[in-house]
RONULO-192641 format. One record per residue (C-alpha): chain; residue in three letters; x, y, z; residue number from 1. Coordinates in steps of 0.05 Angstrom, whole numbers. Each point is the difference from the previous one (the first is absolute). Layout:
R chaine residu     xx     yy     zz num
R      A    ALA      X      Y      Z NUM
...
END
This chain:
R chaine residu     xx     yy     zz num
R      A    MET    786   -531   -312   1
R      A    THR     29    -19    -70   2
R      A    VAL    -42     11    -58   3
R      A    ALA      7    -45    -62   4
R      A    ARG     15     38    -67   5
R      A    PRO    -47    -25    -51   6
R      A    THR     33    -48    -50   7
R      A    LYS     26     30    -65   8
R      A    SER    -32    -21    -69   9
R      A    GLN     28    -66    -26  10
R      A    GLY    -13     15    -70  11
R      A    LYS     53     22    -55  12
R      A    VAL     10     56    -44  13
R      A    ARG     13    -16    -74  14
R      A    ALA     -6     36    -68  15
R      A    ALA    -71      0    -29  16
R      A    ARG    -19    -51    -59  17
R      A    LEU    -49      5    -54  18
R      A    THR    -42    -55     34  19
R      A    ASP     -8     49     62  20
R      A    LEU    -36     54    -40  21
R      A    ALA    -74    -19     21  22
R      A    ALA     22     -7     71  23
R      A    LEU     36     66     -2  24
R      A    GLY    -60     36    -32  25
R      A    GLU    -46    -26     59  26
R      A    LEU     52     14     52  27
R      A    SER      5     75    -26  28
R      A    ARG    -76      4     -2  29
R      A    LEU     -6    -19     70  30
R      A    CYS     50     44     25  31
R      A    GLN    -28     62    -32  32
R      A    SER    -72    -16     27  33
R      A    ASP     23     27     67  34
R      A    GLY     -8    -68     36  35
R      A    ALA     22     -4     74  36
R      A    ALA     44    -60    -13  37
R      A    THR     38     32    -55  38
R      A    ARG     55     52     -6  39
R      A    SER     16     39    -63  40
R      A    LEU     36     68    -10  41
R      A    GLY    -69     33     -8  42
R      A    LEU     13     42    -62  43
R      A    PRO    -30     49    -11  44
R      A    VAL    -65    -21     37  45
R      A    SER    -26    -66     21  46
R      A    GLY    -67     10    -27  47
R      A    PRO    -47     44    -47  48
R      A    PRO      7     46    -35  49
R      A    ILE     67    -31    -19  50
R      A    GLY     19    -74      8  51
R      A    VAL     74    -16     -4  52
R      A    PHE    -16    -69    -31  53
R      A    SER    -34     37    -58  54
R      A    LEU     56     57      2  55
R      A    PHE     59    -44     -4  56
R      A    ARG    -26    -64    -33  57
R      A    LEU     52    -36    -40  58
R      A    PRO    -13    -17    -70  59
R      A    LEU     41    -55    -22  60
R      A    GLY     28     43    -57  61
R      A    ALA     23     57     45  62
R      A    PHE     41    -46     45  63
R      A    ARG     74     15    -26  64
R      A    PRO     57    -56     -3  65
R      A    ASN     41     45     56  66
R      A    ASP    -61      4     46  67
R      A    LEU      3    -45     64  68
R      A    MET    -58    -34     40  69
R      A    TYR     13    -43     58  70
R      A    VAL    -53    -44     38  71
R      A    TYR     -3    -29     70  72
R      A    GLU    -22    -73     -5  73
R      A    GLN    -26    -30     64  74
R      A    GLU    -33    -70      6  75
R      A    GLY     -6      0    -78  76
R      A    ARG    -38     64     -3  77
R      A    ILE     23     70    -20  78
R      A    ALA     -5     45     62  79
R      A    GLY     40     59    -22  80
R      A    LEU     28     38    -58  81
R      A    VAL     45     56    -19  82
R      A    ARG      4     32    -67  83
R      A    VAL     51     47    -22  84
R      A    GLU     11     39    -62  85
R      A    ARG     74     17    -19  86
R      A    GLU     24     63    -34  87
R      A    THR     59    -23    -33  88
R      A    SER     25     67    -27  89
R      A    ARG      6     20     75  90
R      A    ASP     12    -68     36  91
R      A    GLU    -63     18     44  92
R      A    TRP    -53    -50     25  93
R      A    THR    -67     20     17  94
R      A    ILE    -45    -44     43  95
R      A    VAL    -69      5    -29  96
R      A    GLU    -35    -55     41  97
R      A    LEU     16    -35     65  98
R      A    ASP    -58    -47     24  99
R      A    ALA     -6    -52     53 100
R      A    VAL    -56    -41     32 101
R      A    GLY     -4    -29     71 102
R      A    MET    -25     27     64 103
R      A    THR     61     -5     36 104
R      A    ASP     58     -9    -43 105
R      A    ALA    -15     50    -58 106
R      A    GLY     51     49     25 107
R      A    ASP     54    -55      2 108
R      A    ILE    -15    -22    -67 109
R      A    ARG      6     69    -30 110
R      A    TYR     64     14     35 111
R      A    ARG     32    -65    -24 112
R      A    LEU    -25     17    -76 113
R      A    VAL     37     72     10 114
R      A    GLN     62    -32     25 115
R      A    GLN      2    -46    -59 116
R      A    LEU    -10     59    -47 117
R      A    LEU     58     39     35 118
R      A    ARG     45    -61     -6 119
R      A    GLU    -16     -7    -76 120
R      A    GLY     12     74    -10 121
R      A    SER     65     -1     30 122
R      A    LYS     21    -57    -50 123
R      A    ARG    -27     41    -59 124
R      A    GLY     30     63     17 125
R      A    ALA    -66     40     18 126
R      A    ALA     21     72     21 127
R      A    ARG    -68     15     37 128
R      A    PHE    -63    -31     22 129
R      A    HIS    -65     44     -3 130
R      A    VAL    -67    -15     32 131
R      A    ALA    -61     41     17 132
R      A    CYS    -54    -26     53 133
R      A    ALA    -56     19     43 134
R      A    ASP     19     12     72 135
R      A    VAL    -40    -57     23 136
R      A    ASP      8    -76     24 137
R      A    GLY     74     11     19 138
R      A    ASN     19     17    -70 139
R      A    VAL     47     53     17 140
R      A    GLU     31    -31     61 141
R      A    MET     14    -66    -39 142
R      A    LEU     33     36    -56 143
R      A    MET     41     41     45 144
R      A    GLN     21    -60     38 145
R      A    ALA     27    -24    -72 146
R      A    GLY     44     61     -7 147
R      A    PHE    -48     42    -36 148
R      A    ILE     -2     78     20 149
R      A    ARG    -61     43      0 150
R      A    TYR     11     63    -44 151
R      A    GLY    -70     28    -17 152
R      A    GLU    -76     -4     -7 153
R      A    GLU    -39     10    -60 154
R      A    GLY    -77     11     -2 155
R      A    ILE    -40    -33    -54 156
R      A    MET    -51     46    -34 157
R      A    PHE    -54    -32    -40 158
R      A    ARG    -51     33    -52 159
R      A    ALA    -57    -50    -13 160
R      A    GLY    -18    -19    -67 161
R      A    ARG    -71     26      3 162
R      A    SER     28     70      0 163
R      A    ALA      4     26    -72 164
R      A    LEU     70     19    -20 165
R      A    PRO     14     71    -28 166
R      A    ALA      2      9    -74 167
R      A    PRO     68     -8    -33 168
R      A    TRP     46     64     -8 169
R      A    THR      8     31    -69 170
R      A    ASP     74      6    -20 171
R      A    GLU     -9     74      4 172
R      A    ALA    -20     -2     72 173
R      A    ALA     53    -46     21 174
R      A    ALA     50     44    -35 175
R      A    ALA    -30     64     40 176
R      A    ALA     12    -37     65 177
R      A    ASN     71    -19    -25 178
R      A    ILE    -14    -73      4 179
R      A    ARG     34    -47    -47 180
R      A    PRO     23    -73     -7 181
R      A    VAL     62    -20     30 182
R      A    GLN     66     -5    -33 183
R      A    PRO     65    -40     13 184
R      A    VAL     33     68      4 185
R      A    ASP    -45     21     56 186
R      A    ALA     34    -49     48 187
R      A    LEU     44     51     38 188
R      A    ALA    -60     46      8 189
R      A    ILE    -46    -54     28 190
R      A    HIS     52    -20     46 191
R      A    ARG     12     68     25 192
R      A    LEU    -78      3     11 193
R      A    TYR      0    -65     38 194
R      A    THR     56     23     47 195
R      A    ALA    -36     67     14 196
R      A    ALA    -66    -40     14 197
R      A    THR     35    -54     38 198
R      A    PRO     36      1     71 199
R      A    ALA     75     -8    -10 200
R      A    PRO     -1    -67     46 201
R      A    VAL    -55    -33    -42 202
R      A    ALA     34     23    -64 203
R      A    ARG     65    -34     24 204
R      A    LEU    -34    -66     18 205
R      A    GLU    -37     -6    -70 206
R      A    SER     61     22    -40 207
R      A    ILE    -33     16    -61 208
R      A    ARG     49     11    -59 209
R      A    LEU     -2     40    -63 210
R      A    PRO     -5    -61    -44 211
R      A    ASP    -67    -19     39 212
R      A    TRP    -31     65    -16 213
R      A    GLU     18    -10    -75 214
R      A    ARG    -44    -60     -5 215
R      A    GLN    -66     34     11 216
R      A    GLY    -53    -26    -42 217
R      A    THR     29    -72     -5 218
R      A    HIS    -36    -30     62 219
R      A    SER     46     43     46 220
R      A    ARG     -5    -15     76 221
R      A    VAL     25     69     19 222
R      A    PRO    -20     38     37 223
R      A    ARG    -13    -59     49 224
R      A    SER    -64    -10     34 225
R      A    SER    -38    -51     37 226
R      A    LEU    -40    -13    -63 227
R      A    ALA     54     -1    -52 228
R      A    PRO     -6    -72    -14 229
R      A    ILE    -68      8    -33 230
R      A    LEU     37     40    -56 231
R      A    ARG     19    -67    -30 232
R      A    PHE    -74     -9    -19 233
R      A    ALA     -7     67    -26 234
R      A    ASP     20     45    -58 235
R      A    VAL     48     55     29 236
R      A    GLU      6     70    -19 237
R      A    ALA     36     63     35 238
R      A    PHE     -8     71     -7 239
R      A    VAL     31     61     29 240
R      A    GLN    -19     68     13 241
R      A    MET     52     56    -14 242
R      A    SER     10     57     46 243
R      A    THR    -24     65    -25 244
R      A    ASP     67     35     -1 245
R      A    GLY     42    -65     -6 246
R      A    GLY     44     16     56 247
R      A    LYS     74     17     -8 248
R      A    ASP     12    -47    -57 249
R      A    GLY    -67      0    -32 250
R      A    THR    -13    -74     15 251
R      A    GLU    -33      7     70 252
R      A    LEU    -61    -42      7 253
R      A    ASP    -62     12     47 254
R      A    GLY    -26    -66     -5 255
R      A    PHE      0    -73    -28 256
R      A    VAL    -57    -52     -8 257
R      A    GLN      5    -69    -12 258
R      A    ILE    -62    -37    -30 259
R      A    GLY    -18    -73     -8 260
R      A    VAL    -61    -16    -40 261
R      A    ALA    -21    -72     22 262
R      A    LYS     -1    -55    -47 263
R      A    GLU    -21    -49     53 264
R      A    ASP    -59     -3     45 265
R      A    GLN     27     55     48 266
R      A    PRO     -2     77     11 267
R      A    HIS     40     47    -40 268
R      A    TYR     61     30     30 269
R      A    LEU     21     74     15 270
R      A    LYS     62     25     35 271
R      A    VAL     16     75      4 272
R      A    LEU     66     29     25 273
R      A    SER      5     76      4 274
R      A    ARG     36     52     33 275
R      A    PRO    -31     19     72 276
R      A    GLU    -17     71    -23 277
R      A    ALA    -33    -22    -68 278
R      A    ASP    -71    -10    -18 279
R      A    THR    -13    -65    -25 280
R      A    SER    -74      9    -18 281
R      A    ALA     15      7    -75 282
R      A    LEU     43    -64     -3 283
R      A    ILE    -49    -42     35 284
R      A    GLY    -59     22    -45 285
R      A    PHE     48    -11    -57 286
R      A    GLY     17    -73     25 287
R      A    LEU    -75    -20      9 288
R      A    GLY    -16     29    -66 289
R      A    ILE     57    -45    -32 290
R      A    ILE    -36    -60     34 291
R      A    ALA    -66     21    -31 292
R      A    ALA     29      3    -69 293
R      A    ARG     39    -68      4 294
R      A    THR    -63    -36     25 295
R      A    GLY    -43     23    -57 296
R      A    LYS    -41     55     36 297
R      A    GLY    -45    -48     40 298
R      A    THR     -8    -56    -54 299
R      A    ASP     52    -44     37 300
R      A    LEU    -27    -35     63 301
R      A    ARG     72      4     29 302
R      A    ARG    -21     73     24 303
R      A    ASP    -43    -34     51 304
R      A    HIS     62    -21     41 305
R      A    GLY     13     72     21 306
R      A    VAL     70     34     11 307
R      A    VAL     52    -11     55 308
R      A    ALA     50     54     17 309
R      A    PRO     54    -13     59 310
R      A    VAL     20     64     34 311
R      A    ARG     57     -2     55 312
R      A    THR    -11     41     64 313
R      A    TYR     56     52    -24 314
R      A    GLU    -32     13    -65 315
R      A    ALA    -57     40     27 316
R      A    PRO    -39     37    -29 317
R      A    VAL     -7    -50    -58 318
R      A    ASP    -49    -37     42 319
R      A    ARG    -45     63     10 320
R      A    ARG      5     17    -76 321
R      A    LEU    -23    -77    -16 322
R      A    GLU    -58      5     53 323
R      A    GLU    -27     62    -42 324
R      A    VAL    -12    -42    -61 325
R      A    GLY    -35    -57     39 326
R      A    PHE     58    -43     28 327
R      A    LYS     -9    -32     71 328
R      A    LYS     53    -27     45 329
R      A    VAL    -18    -74     12 330
R      A    SER     64    -29     31 331
R      A    THR     70     20     30 332
R      A    VAL     61    -49    -12 333
R      A    THR     63     -1     28 334
R      A    LEU     64      1    -43 335
R      A    LEU     61    -44     20 336
R      A    MET     66    -16    -31 337
R      A    LYS     60    -50     11 338
R      A    GLU     65     24    -32 339
R      A    THR     57    -51     -8 340
R      A    LEU     50     49    -26 341
R      A    VAL     53     28     46 342
R      A    ARG      9     75     -4 343
R      A    VAL     70     25     -1 344
R      A    ALA     16     72     11 345
R      A    GLU     32     27    -64 346
R      A    PRO     69     33      4 347
R      A    ALA     -8     75      3 348
R      A    LEU     48     61     11 349
R      A    VAL     -2     30     66 350
R      A    PRO     32     67     28 351
R      A    VAL     71     -4     20 352
R      A    GLY      5      9     77 353
R      A    VAL     56     36     35 354
R      A    ARG     31    -40     52 355
R      A    PRO     11     43     63 356
R      A    ALA     72      8     20 357
R      A    ARG     23    -38     58 358
END
């Protein structure tokens, strides 16, 4: 007996227009409400305490000219959308929203949107495509069919806004803990810290360069995380914690913290990077104190949105240090990437072999 395959969606993919904004807002809201007939990336969670629609909502002033948005139009209505943020300095594209409605063809709609995005990226010279998603509704399988590879998982830690933030640190206390603001000359030391804390295959895939570390404090997107897109709507600062002995050359770092103080209706952001043997308690406490200082010690209602902190599975025990100060794990997301560059082995000197006599 032959089973007939369902007919593919008969709509079309096109670039979004200004006239689509109302429909796109409604589609995004529906897909983040965890409806049975919708599909989304599920990032970071599909319901309370954090909602994606509020976390990644798109103020018109924040949509940059080099960003892209495509929609799927079917029978005169918008049935799907994909929104991409482009990092021109690194030629990298990050999918921050991929939604579709429809009980039977939502998967096909999203696959066609991703294919359109990949074709557009090949024309514009995109080096890498990044996406993070919850492993539900066939998200990972669909993206891997489109050529993405799964290279890691990340836990989303959340500290509720109703919990009082610790008091800001004094300059003397920060100096005693060897904590200071990041400077451009720290790029090499931060890169060494990153390579010490990150498995070699992941570091090779992400391919973060020294100039990327030099841009800290200017809406930098490194170190990369599933929540990095919200840094667009935040005031970003970065600090390092010097090693007690400074290592062999006096520049060794024990830890790095990136802080995003929210300017929009969303949680604040905290990203900690450290050596496996280092204690990050002081750095985390300092970071929370910075958020308290920047939000007016409780007079600013933005504090009510809490703090999010992404932690990758190989970055333990950072997650345990965060739990000690009130963070809880609310979701786990999968990190995927598609690389368009062709890697070629660099020429290298090799030992001369002695050909055996015949």
